[in-house]
C-alpha positions in Angstrom: 88.8 97.6 107.1 86.8 99.4 104.5 83.5 98.1 103.3 82.8 97.4 99.7 79.2 97.9 98.5 79.6 98.2 94.7 80.5 95.9 91.8 84.1 95.5 90.8 85.0 97.0 87.4 86.8 93.9 86.1 86.7 90.2 86.6 83.4 88.4 86.7 82.5 84.7 86.8 86.1 83.6 86.4 86.7 79.8 86.7 88.6 79.3 89.9 91.7 77.0 90.1 91.7 74.5 92.8 94.1 76.5 95.0 91.5 79.3 95.2 88.4 77.3 96.0 89.2 77.1 99.7 88.2 80.8 100.1 84.6 80.0 99.2 84.3 78.2 102.6 85.9 80.8 104.7 83.7 83.0 106.9 83.2 86.3 105.1 84.4 88.4 108.0 87.7 86.6 107.8 88.3 87.5 104.1 89.9 90.7 102.8 91.0 92.1 99.4 94.3 93.9 99.8 96.3 96.1 97.5 99.8 97.3 98.4 101.8 99.7 96.3 105.4 98.3 96.6 107.4 100.9 94.8 107.6 103.5 92.0 110.4 102.5 89.7 111.5 105.4 87.4 112.9 104.3 84.1 113.8 105.9 80.8 112.8 104.7 77.3 116.4 103.7 76.7 116.3 101.2 79.6 116.7 97.6 78.5 114.3 94.8 79.3 117.0 93.2 81.4 117.6 96.4 83.4 113.9 96.8 84.0 113.4 93.1 85.0 116.4 93.4 87.4 114.9 96.4 89.1 111.4 94.9 89.4 112.8 91.6 90.6 114.9 93.2 93.3 111.8 95.1 94.6 109.7 92.0 94.6 112.3 90.0 96.5 112.5 92.8 99.1 108.8 92.9 99.5 108.6 89.1 99.9 111.2 89.3 102.7 109.3 92.1 104.4 106.0 90.2 104.1 107.6 87.0 105.5 108.9 88.9 108.5 105.5 90.5 109.2 103.4 87.4 108.7 105.6 85.2 110.8 105.3 87.5 113.8 102.5 87.4 116.4 100.8 90.4 114.9 99.5 88.7 111.7 99.8 84.9 112.2 98.2 82.3 110.0 97.5 84.4 106.9 96.4 82.4 103.9 96.6 84.3 100.6 96.6 84.2 96.9 97.6 87.1 94.8 99.8 88.5 92.0 102.3 91.3 91.3 101.2 93.8 88.7 102.7 96.7 86.8 101.1 100.0 86.0 102.8 102.7 83.9 102.5 106.4 84.7 103.7 109.3 82.5 104.3 112.8 83.9 100.8 113.9 82.9 99.3 111.0 84.8 101.0 111.9 88.1 98.6 114.2 89.9 96.1 114.1 92.7 96.2 110.9 94.7 98.9 109.4 92.5 101.2 112.4 93.1 100.7 112.2 96.8 101.4 108.5 96.7 104.7 108.8 94.8 105.8 111.8 96.9 105.4 109.8 100.1 107.4 106.9 98.6 110.2 109.3 97.6 109.8 108.9 93.8 111.6 111.8 92.1 109.5 113.8 89.5 109.6 112.6 85.9 111.8 114.2 83.3 111.0 114.1 79.5 109.7 110.6 78.4 110.6 108.8 81.6 108.0 106.4 83.0 107.2 105.4 86.6 106.5 101.6 86.9 104.0 101.4 89.7 104.8 97.9 91.1 102.0 96.6 93.3 100.4 93.4 94.6 96.7 92.5 94.8 95.8 89.7 97.3 92.8 87.9 98.7 93.6 87.1 102.3 92.0 84.7 104.8 92.8 85.8 108.3 92.5 82.4 109.9 94.2 83.1 113.2 94.2 86.9 113.4 91.7 89.8 113.5 90.8 90.9 109.9 90.1 94.4 111.3 93.7 94.7 112.3 95.1 93.7 109.0 94.9 97.2 107.4 96.5 98.8 110.4 99.4 96.4 110.4 100.0 96.6 106.7 99.9 100.4 106.8 102.5 100.4 109.6 104.8 98.3 107.5 104.2 100.2 104.2 103.5 103.8 105.2 102.3 106.5 102.8 99.0 108.0 101.6 97.0 105.7 99.4 99.7 103.0 99.6 97.7 100.3 101.3 94.0 99.6 100.7 92.2 96.7 102.5 88.5 96.1 101.8 85.9 93.5 102.7 83.9 91.5 100.2 81.3 93.3 98.2 78.1 93.3 100.2 75.8 92.7 97.2 77.7 89.6 96.1 77.7 86.0 97.5 81.0 84.7 98.7 81.4 82.6 95.6 80.8 85.6 93.3 83.1 87.8 95.2 86.0 85.3 95.3 85.5 84.6 91.6 85.5 88.3 90.7 88.6 89.0 92.8 90.4 86.2 91.1 89.6 87.7 87.7 90.6 91.2 88.8 93.9 90.0 90.2 94.8 88.2 87.0 93.7 90.9 84.5 97.1 92.2 83.3 95.7 95.1 81.2 98.5 97.0 79.3 96.8 100.3 79.1 97.3 103.7 80.9 94.8 104.2 83.7 93.6 107.0 85.9 91.9 106.5 89.3 92.3 103.2 91.0 93.7 104.7 94.2 91.7 104.7 97.4 88.0 104.9 96.5 88.5 106.4 92.9 87.3 103.9 90.3 89.8 102.8 87.6 89.4 104.3 84.1 91.5 102.7 81.4 92.7 104.8 78.5 95.1 104.3 75.6 97.4 101.3 75.2 101.0 101.8 76.3 103.3 103.0 73.5 104.8 100.2 71.4 108.2 100.4 73.2 106.6 99.9 76.6 104.1 97.3 75.3 107.1 95.3 74.1 109.2 95.7 77.2 106.6 95.3 79.9 104.4 92.9 78.0 107.3 90.5 77.7 108.0 90.8 81.4 104.5 89.7 82.2 105.2 86.5 80.2 108.6 85.7 81.5 108.5 86.7 85.1 106.9 84.6 87.9 104.4 87.1 89.3 102.1 84.9 91.4 102.3 85.5 95.2 100.8 82.8 97.4 101.0 81.0 100.7 101.8 77.3 100.8 99.4 74.8 99.4 99.7 72.6 102.5 96.9 74.4 104.4 94.6 74.2 101.3 94.3 70.4 101.2 95.1 69.3 104.8 92.7 71.2 107.1 
């Protein structure tokens, strides 16, 4: 698991909902912040919101099924997590370097004209209650192979557990509708221009109407 030693770019002093407060009492070595790139969904500007929602929804359901299979096995038992699915948009000029390697490994075809890649991913804070946190990254990379596809990091060393959990909660729930560079591996995120109006309308509305939270059961939060 990679070590984090610098401040996160986004999400500070966020008020935690009750379902997140459990993480404050977990041993730091058992906590990990994970990002998994689920898929690169190529769509044209003519694609309808319904078509885009259907494609994203299908990928999310497949991911949830794969996640359940992995976490119910003996390899990663007892994971407790809170997270959210998120969309990034990439234009042809945005696909280079790390991002190009990532999409290539995932089998995403090169963009044509004004097509867009919807980079569907999930951010999670994970408590490894009955497994070794150091093995988490290895198991996730085995399930979702590809360069830069899975990143697992420990809490920031210069933050208390309360600060780190609060910042991660804010980052996971940021939903920024702007083009971004970096943000893969150890490259910091740099946000640029807002998405074009057509994409702001389509994807912005999906953020409002789709259920994007990803979480384990509440039972373990209040009955430990």
